[in-house]
N, C-alpha and C positions, 0 to 999 in steps of 0.2 A: 351683275345685282337681282333678285327674285322676291319680291313681296305677296304674300301670302293673305287672304280673310277669312276666316275662319269664322262665322256665324254672330257678328252684332260686338258692339265694341272700340273703344281707340286705344291705342298704343303705339306712341310717339317712337318710342326708342327703335323697332325695327326697322324705322322710316329712314331715323338719323344713323343707327348705321352702315344706310346704303348708300346716303349720303357721301357718310364718309369715305364707304369704296369705291366712291366716282369721285372724286377732288383728290384719291388717293393718284389712280389710273390716271386723269388729269395733268397733272402737275410730276405725273412721271415722264408723259406725253411728249408735254411744252411748260414748262418751269415760272414762266410768261403769264400766266392765265390765273388769275383772281378767284376764285369763288367765292358765290350769290345761292343762297341757300333763299328761299321762298317752300318758305311750310303754313300750311292751308289745313283748319281745319274745323266743325261745324262738331263735334263732337268733346268730348269731359278724352282724358287723357289718364286710362287704367292700368297704366304701369309707374305712377310716381313720379314724380317733379326729372325736369329733362336740364335742366337749369345747370347741373357740371358735367353733362355732356355736353352741351354748350360751352362752358367755357372750355372742355376737353378741346373740341371742334377749336375757339379762337384759338389757342397754345398751337395745336397743329400750324394750321395757315392763320398766322395775322392780320393780315389782307382780306379777310371773310366780311363780308357782307348778309346783312342775317336782312330776312322779313319777315312778320309772321305774320298769318292773316285768320282773322275766328273772321267766320258767313257765318251769319246768322244773328241775332239779337242778345242784348247779356251782355257781351263778352267772357272771355277766357285770363282770369288769372294767372292761368298755365304756361297759355302762350304768352303775356306780357315777358314772366319769368324771366323764359328763353331769349327773349328779344331784349331783355333789357342783362340777362349773362354774359353779353358779346357787347364792345364796346362801339354805340352807331348804331343797333340795333335797333329794327323801331320793327313796332306793333301797329297794325289797321285793324282793324271793327269791322266790316262792312253786311250792313243788316240788310242790302238788296240787290239783284243783280246787274240794276246800274254802278251801285258801289262797290263791284267787286269788280266792273267791267276800267273804273276811274280807278282801283287800287292796283292798277295790272298797270295799266297807262303810265300811272306815275312812275310804276317803282320799271319799268320800262327805260324814261324817261331818265330818268337818276340812272341807271346804268349806260345810256349811249354812249358811243366809244370815241372819245376823247384823243385820238391819233397817241396818246399814250401807251402803256406798260408797264408791269414793272416789270425791275431789273434792270 
C-alpha cells in the first residue's frame, strides 16, 4: 500500500482504503487477528464524511477496534463521527505532546495481550 501527499489538505478516505487493504492482508494470513485502527489527524477532512466507510469497515471486520485521535486544540467533529460509526469506537482529544503520549499509552494498555484470541 502506498499513500502520497500532494500539497496541503487532508483526505481521510485514501488512508482508510489502505487500512482496509492491510486488514484484508492480515486476515488472509491469520484469521485470528483482531483489526485495530488508530487514526490520527490535526486537520479537517476535505473528502467529506467518512462515517459510511467506517460502518463498512465494521461490517467487514466486526471485531474492529477503532480509535480516532485529534492532535491540537478544538477537536474534530469528523473524527468523533468516525469513531461513533463503529460500536465501541473511541475518540481521543490530545492537546499537547504529553496528552498524545498518554493517549497512545492508554490505547496500548487496552490492547494488551490477554492470552485469548478470536476463533
